MDAnalysis code that builds the backbone (N, CA, C; Angstrom):
import MDAnalysis as mda
import numpy as np

u = mda.Universe.empty(384, n_residues=128, atom_resindex=np.repeat(np.arange(128), 3), trajectory=True)
u.add_TopologyAttr("name", ["N", "CA", "C"] * 128)
u.add_TopologyAttr("resid", np.arange(1, 129))
u.add_TopologyAttr("resname", ["MET", "LYS", "SER", "ALA", "LEU", "ALA", "GLU", "GLU", "GLN", "ILE", "ILE", "GLY", "ASP", "ASN", "GLU", "ARG", "LEU", "THR", "GLN", "ALA", "LEU", "TRP", "LEU", "MET", "LEU", "ALA", "PHE", "ALA", "THR", "GLU", "GLY", "SER", "VAL", "ALA", "GLY", "SER", "THR", "VAL", "ILE", "THR", "GLU", "ALA", "ARG", "VAL", "GLU", "ASP", "GLY", "ALA", "PHE", "VAL", "ALA", "VAL", "VAL", "SER", "PHE", "THR", "ALA", "SER", "VAL", "LYS", "ALA", "LEU", "THR", "ASP", "PRO", "ASP", "LEU", "PRO", "HIS", "ALA", "LEU", "GLU", "ALA", "PHE", "ALA", "ARG", "LYS", "GLN", "ALA", "THR", "LEU", "PRO", "ARG", "GLU", "ALA", "ALA", "ARG", "ILE", "ALA", "TRP", "GLY", "LEU", "ALA", "LEU", "CYS", "LYS", "ARG", "VAL", "ALA", "GLU", "ALA", "HIS", "GLY", "GLY", "THR", "PHE", "GLU", "HIS", "ASP", "ASP", "VAL", "THR", "ASP", "GLY", "ALA", "ASN", "VAL", "THR", "LEU", "LYS", "LEU", "ARG", "VAL", "LEU", "LEU", "SER", "GLY", "THR"])
u.atoms.positions = np.array([
    [18.238, 5.532, -20.946],
    [17.331, 5.371, -19.877],
    [16.140, 4.638, -20.565],
    [15.956, 3.748, -20.093],
    [14.574, 2.583, -20.586],
    [13.306, 3.211, -20.237],
    [12.352, 3.509, -20.910],
    [11.117, 3.992, -20.601],
    [10.062, 3.808, -21.500],
    [8.758, 3.242, -21.054],
    [7.655, 3.234, -21.951],
    [6.703, 4.246, -21.456],
    [6.885, 5.209, -21.185],
    [6.014, 6.374, -20.596],
    [5.405, 7.038, -21.713],
    [4.265, 7.247, -21.865],
    [3.589, 8.077, -22.825],
    [3.080, 9.178, -22.435],
    [1.761, 9.071, -21.940],
    [1.076, 10.374, -21.711],
    [0.594, 10.193, -19.943],
    [1.248, 9.477, -19.345],
    [1.350, 9.687, -18.080],
    [1.608, 11.223, -17.300],
    [1.231, 11.452, -16.392],
    [1.610, 12.910, -15.716],
    [1.682, 12.469, -14.241],
    [2.642, 13.413, -13.692],
    [2.679, 13.246, -12.084],
    [2.252, 15.108, -11.774],
    [1.650, 15.527, -10.884],
    [1.267, 16.729, -10.741],
    [2.002, 16.760, -9.059],
    [2.852, 17.652, -9.235],
    [3.733, 17.635, -8.194],
    [4.786, 18.741, -8.039],
    [5.662, 19.075, -7.303],
    [6.670, 19.928, -7.296],
    [7.629, 19.611, -8.045],
    [7.857, 19.797, -9.308],
    [8.566, 19.679, -10.253],
    [10.442, 19.502, -9.995],
    [10.362, 20.928, -9.235],
    [11.772, 21.231, -8.732],
    [12.230, 20.098, -7.907],
    [11.558, 19.638, -6.949],
    [12.021, 18.689, -5.943],
    [12.298, 17.089, -6.636],
    [10.990, 16.854, -7.087],
    [11.195, 15.426, -7.979],
    [12.545, 15.276, -8.865],
    [12.799, 16.482, -9.650],
    [14.075, 16.823, -10.338],
    [15.342, 16.720, -9.588],
    [14.998, 17.124, -8.296],
    [16.309, 17.058, -7.245],
    [16.435, 15.555, -6.762],
    [15.238, 14.930, -6.699],
    [15.537, 13.443, -6.275],
    [16.019, 12.538, -6.976],
    [15.941, 12.828, -8.419],
    [16.365, 12.010, -9.736],
    [17.624, 12.215, -9.834],
    [17.890, 13.463, -9.462],
    [19.498, 14.131, -9.650],
    [20.140, 13.343, -8.784],
    [19.682, 13.344, -7.368],
    [20.403, 12.895, -6.142],
    [20.739, 11.444, -6.476],
    [19.674, 10.595, -6.959],
    [19.889, 9.156, -7.048],
    [20.940, 9.029, -8.185],
    [20.869, 9.854, -9.454],
    [21.979, 9.400, -10.401],
    [23.428, 9.913, -9.746],
    [23.578, 10.859, -9.123],
    [24.559, 11.588, -8.512],
    [25.329, 10.472, -7.441],
    [24.472, 9.656, -6.819],
    [24.744, 8.837, -5.938],
    [25.552, 7.658, -6.376],
    [24.518, 7.264, -7.356],
    [25.121, 6.143, -8.136],
    [26.600, 6.275, -8.726],
    [26.439, 7.266, -9.429],
    [27.855, 7.741, -9.954],
    [29.092, 7.837, -9.188],
    [28.889, 8.512, -7.981],
    [29.940, 8.772, -6.954],
    [30.373, 7.425, -6.077],
    [29.173, 6.368, -6.287],
    [29.362, 5.225, -5.418],
    [29.937, 4.059, -6.212],
    [30.239, 4.108, -7.479],
    [30.360, 3.360, -8.238],
    [32.180, 3.774, -9.082],
    [32.629, 2.837, -9.460],
    [33.993, 2.766, -10.100],
    [34.038, 3.667, -11.291],
    [35.125, 4.394, -11.748],
    [34.968, 5.356, -12.955],
    [34.956, 4.241, -14.001],
    [33.989, 4.523, -14.796],
    [34.047, 3.660, -16.284],
    [32.780, 2.554, -16.019],
    [32.290, 2.395, -14.689],
    [31.109, 1.617, -14.366],
    [29.968, 1.756, -15.011],
    [29.024, 1.256, -15.235],
    [27.616, 1.249, -15.858],
    [26.556, 1.631, -14.704],
    [26.040, 2.974, -14.878],
    [24.838, 3.334, -14.075],
    [23.403, 3.055, -14.997],
    [22.756, 2.025, -14.444],
    [21.594, 1.800, -15.173],
    [20.237, 2.534, -14.685],
    [19.605, 3.447, -15.265],
    [18.646, 3.972, -15.220],
    [17.269, 3.597, -15.723],
    [15.863, 3.677, -15.070],
    [14.858, 3.055, -15.650],
    [13.713, 3.556, -15.282],
    [12.665, 3.982, -16.099],
    [11.513, 4.500, -15.674],
    [10.142, 3.878, -16.063],
    [9.160, 3.467, -15.731],
    [8.122, 2.838, -15.818],
    [6.870, 3.101, -15.150],
    [5.836, 2.814, -15.497],
    [4.520, 2.957, -14.705],
    [4.501, 1.444, -14.251],
    [3.753, 1.612, -12.779],
    [3.546, 0.294, -12.119],
    [2.509, 0.618, -11.364],
    [1.281, 0.256, -11.303],
    [0.285, 0.149, -10.188],
    [-0.208, 1.692, -10.000],
    [-0.143, 2.406, -11.159],
    [-0.649, 3.638, -11.023],
    [0.409, 4.754, -10.390],
    [1.550, 4.184, -10.577],
    [2.573, 5.073, -10.086],
    [3.755, 5.336, -10.964],
    [4.592, 6.358, -10.996],
    [5.734, 6.448, -11.754],
    [6.922, 5.775, -10.893],
    [7.632, 5.085, -11.588],
    [8.649, 4.439, -10.831],
    [10.018, 4.454, -11.415],
    [10.998, 5.326, -10.705],
    [12.199, 5.542, -11.233],
    [13.349, 4.484, -10.503],
    [14.209, 3.997, -11.434],
    [15.067, 3.128, -10.599],
    [16.394, 3.455, -11.196],
    [17.322, 3.459, -10.378],
    [18.665, 3.387, -10.544],
    [19.527, 2.298, -10.008],
    [20.369, 1.825, -10.925],
    [20.907, 0.718, -10.446],
    [22.590, 0.838, -10.848],
    [23.499, 0.505, -9.921],
    [24.965, 0.210, -10.007],
    [25.450, -0.836, -9.283],
    [26.815, -0.766, -9.455],
    [27.549, -2.016, -8.620],
    [28.591, -1.082, -7.666],
    [28.287, -1.025, -6.458],
    [28.650, -0.233, -5.320],
    [30.047, -0.352, -5.211],
    [30.993, 0.664, -4.984],
    [32.253, 0.512, -4.802],
    [32.663, 1.567, -3.309],
    [32.904, 0.975, -2.129],
    [32.888, 1.837, -1.185],
    [34.094, 2.734, -1.362],
    [35.340, 2.283, -1.799],
    [36.416, 3.335, -1.920],
    [35.979, 4.320, -2.674],
    [35.159, 4.236, -3.799],
    [34.799, 5.448, -4.819],
    [34.114, 6.210, -4.229],
    [33.317, 5.849, -3.301],
    [32.355, 6.590, -2.536],
    [33.084, 7.254, -1.371],
    [33.910, 6.748, -0.774],
    [34.654, 7.487, 0.258],
    [35.942, 8.170, 0.234],
    [36.259, 7.826, -1.139],
    [38.096, 8.322, -1.479],
    [38.022, 9.852, -1.503],
    [38.602, 10.775, -0.472],
    [38.588, 12.121, -0.588],
    [39.662, 12.786, -1.919],
    [40.287, 11.892, -2.584],
    [40.896, 12.378, -3.693],
    [39.887, 12.339, -4.992],
    [38.785, 11.843, -4.890],
    [38.098, 11.966, -6.002],
    [37.097, 13.017, -5.999],
    [36.468, 13.597, -7.247],
    [35.488, 14.643, -7.032],
    [34.357, 14.302, -6.742],
    [33.440, 14.969, -5.694],
    [32.363, 14.564, -5.210],
    [31.384, 15.479, -5.293],
    [30.048, 15.345, -5.382],
    [29.069, 16.451, -5.339],
    [28.581, 16.324, -3.904],
    [28.317, 15.141, -3.517],
    [27.726, 14.995, -2.038],
    [28.868, 15.258, -1.084],
    [28.490, 15.383, 0.128],
    [29.167, 15.725, 1.369],
    [29.725, 14.564, 2.015],
    [31.219, 14.546, 2.335],
    [31.826, 13.259, 2.738],
    [31.064, 12.583, 3.752],
    [30.538, 13.258, 5.068],
    [29.838, 12.422, 5.880],
    [28.869, 11.767, 5.356],
    [27.975, 12.382, 4.662],
    [26.830, 11.625, 3.925],
    [27.145, 10.266, 2.984],
    [28.434, 10.418, 2.382],
    [28.840, 9.534, 1.509],
    [29.526, 8.430, 2.340],
    [30.041, 8.498, 3.488],
    [30.861, 7.574, 4.442],
    [29.359, 6.973, 5.195],
    [28.209, 7.868, 5.537],
    [27.457, 6.994, 6.519],
    [26.598, 6.224, 5.637],
    [26.428, 6.348, 4.190],
    [25.569, 5.410, 3.375],
    [26.178, 4.015, 3.630],
    [27.639, 3.977, 3.753],
    [28.493, 2.600, 3.657],
    [28.129, 2.115, 5.042],
    [27.459, 2.475, 6.133],
    [27.437, 1.898, 7.093],
    [26.077, 1.029, 7.611],
    [26.217, -0.213, 8.185],
    [24.878, -1.204, 8.297],
    [23.666, -0.105, 8.477],
    [22.594, -0.772, 7.863],
    [21.395, -0.044, 7.943],
    [20.654, -1.029, 8.978],
    [19.960, 0.134, 9.979],
    [19.313, -0.644, 10.937],
    [17.404, -0.156, 10.663],
    [16.763, -1.147, 10.377],
    [15.110, -1.078, 10.534],
    [15.028, -0.284, 9.252],
    [15.773, -1.018, 8.266],
    [15.635, -0.335, 7.006],
    [15.529, 1.255, 6.753],
    [16.436, 1.944, 7.452],
    [16.638, 3.348, 7.471],
    [17.276, 3.989, 6.253],
    [17.019, 5.021, 5.817],
    [17.346, 5.207, 4.507],
    [18.823, 5.929, 4.788],
    [19.790, 5.983, 3.817],
    [21.097, 6.780, 4.310],
    [20.655, 8.187, 4.157],
    [21.534, 8.761, 4.857],
    [21.283, 10.317, 5.014],
    [21.386, 11.030, 3.886],
    [22.372, 10.581, 2.904],
    [22.443, 11.259, 1.815],
    [21.439, 11.256, 0.922],
    [20.504, 10.183, 0.907],
    [19.378, 9.950, 0.124],
    [17.917, 10.382, 0.857],
    [18.110, 10.903, 2.001],
    [16.852, 11.061, 2.894],
    [15.904, 12.157, 2.085],
    [16.677, 13.059, 0.886],
    [15.573, 14.096, 0.437],
    [14.856, 13.040, -0.527],
    [15.493, 12.054, -1.127],
    [14.608, 11.259, -2.113],
    [13.528, 10.712, -1.502],
    [13.554, 10.129, -0.158],
    [12.324, 9.635, 0.585],
    [11.480, 10.736, 0.971],
    [11.870, 11.921, 1.534],
    [10.856, 13.067, 1.799],
    [10.003, 13.649, 0.587],
    [10.837, 13.564, -0.819],
    [10.091, 13.932, -1.990],
    [9.172, 12.900, -2.061],
    [9.411, 11.716, -2.475],
    [8.692, 10.641, -2.682],
    [7.335, 10.517, -1.944],
    [7.450, 10.678, -0.534],
    [6.633, 10.718, 0.564],
    [5.661, 11.833, 0.444],
    [6.256, 13.207, 0.032],
    [5.333, 14.418, -0.019],
    [4.443, 14.118, -1.315],
    [4.714, 13.139, -2.087],
    [3.791, 12.916, -3.505],
    [3.344, 11.799, -3.248],
    [3.066, 11.362, -2.244],
    [2.362, 9.915, -2.032],
    [3.141, 8.694, -2.227],
    [4.271, 8.766, -2.097],
    [4.970, 7.437, -2.914],
    [6.110, 6.991, -1.639],
    [7.138, 6.186, -2.364],
    [7.916, 5.715, -1.207],
    [9.380, 5.876, -2.062],
    [10.379, 5.671, -1.296],
    [11.803, 5.469, -1.395],
    [12.303, 4.521, -0.970],
    [12.997, 3.751, -1.670],
    [13.863, 2.496, -0.843],
    [15.258, 2.376, -1.592],
    [16.120, 1.680, -0.776],
    [17.780, 1.324, -1.716],
    [18.224, 0.252, -0.831],
    [19.046, -0.294, -1.709],
    [19.702, -1.795, -1.181],
    [20.919, -1.226, -0.015],
    [21.521, -2.057, 0.605],
    [22.616, -2.006, 1.241],
    [23.847, -1.546, 0.370],
    [24.591, -0.615, 0.760],
    [25.611, 0.006, -0.048],
    [26.870, -0.725, 0.706],
    [27.223, -2.047, 0.105],
    [28.300, -2.771, 0.395],
    [29.263, -2.742, -0.821],
    [30.332, -3.031, -0.470],
    [31.527, -3.346, -1.702],
    [31.087, -4.305, -2.483],
    [31.044, -3.977, -4.009],
    [30.890, -4.821, -5.031],
    [29.364, -5.460, -4.804],
    [28.339, -4.906, -4.170],
    [26.895, -5.201, -4.407],
    [26.062, -4.337, -5.400],
    [25.292, -5.264, -5.911],
    [24.643, -4.359, -7.079],
    [23.625, -3.577, -6.037],
    [23.485, -2.544, -6.083],
    [22.583, -1.614, -5.548],
    [21.552, -1.180, -6.515],
    [20.431, -1.023, -5.749],
    [19.249, -0.599, -6.661],
    [18.559, 0.959, -5.876],
    [18.330, 1.698, -6.370],
    [17.582, 2.905, -5.819],
    [16.261, 3.226, -6.408],
    [15.302, 2.828, -5.715],
    [13.959, 3.050, -6.320],
    [13.210, 4.281, -5.824],
    [12.550, 4.998, -6.618],
    [11.873, 6.123, -6.160],
    [10.032, 5.926, -6.699],
    [9.133, 5.740, -6.180],
    [7.905, 5.533, -6.524],
    [6.948, 6.565, -6.207],
    [6.182, 7.448, -7.278],
    [5.448, 8.386, -6.911],
    [4.063, 8.201, -7.642],
    [3.176, 8.200, -7.079],
    [1.615, 8.352, -7.535],
    [1.654, 9.062, -8.971],
    [0.881, 8.668, -9.769],
    [0.426, 9.366, -10.971],
    [-0.765, 10.265, -10.655],
    [-0.836, 11.286, -11.413],
    [-2.243, 12.219, -11.467],
    [-3.265, 11.081, -11.635],
    [-4.433, 11.430, -11.058],
    [-5.714, 10.636, -11.032],
    [-5.893, 9.320, -10.388],
    [-4.810, 9.018, -9.619],
    [-4.675, 7.541, -9.112],
    [-5.067, 7.632, -7.514],
])
């Protein structure tokens, strides 16, 4: 984890924020080939905490029923379908709801085979 955070604070629902971060990591882990690198980064940007998770997508890894998965099969499959109007994949909808509840945003790249995918959670810091 790369992070330059020092004394910044987020006042919010710690449990939900933790769930959103865990979900981002679980999705990246399940959506990449075994042994791949999942990169995490945390930073302060324009008065907000930004958590970024990046990975190289493998549709087969995400949808293979023989591999262990934490996420539901339907949500994993739906994440690989073309997105319209920048909609969020259903499996990542919790991240969007948590970010918005804390005055922030959530976005992710299309999950296509071999693509470099970035998941980005942005939440306002206290006092901003």
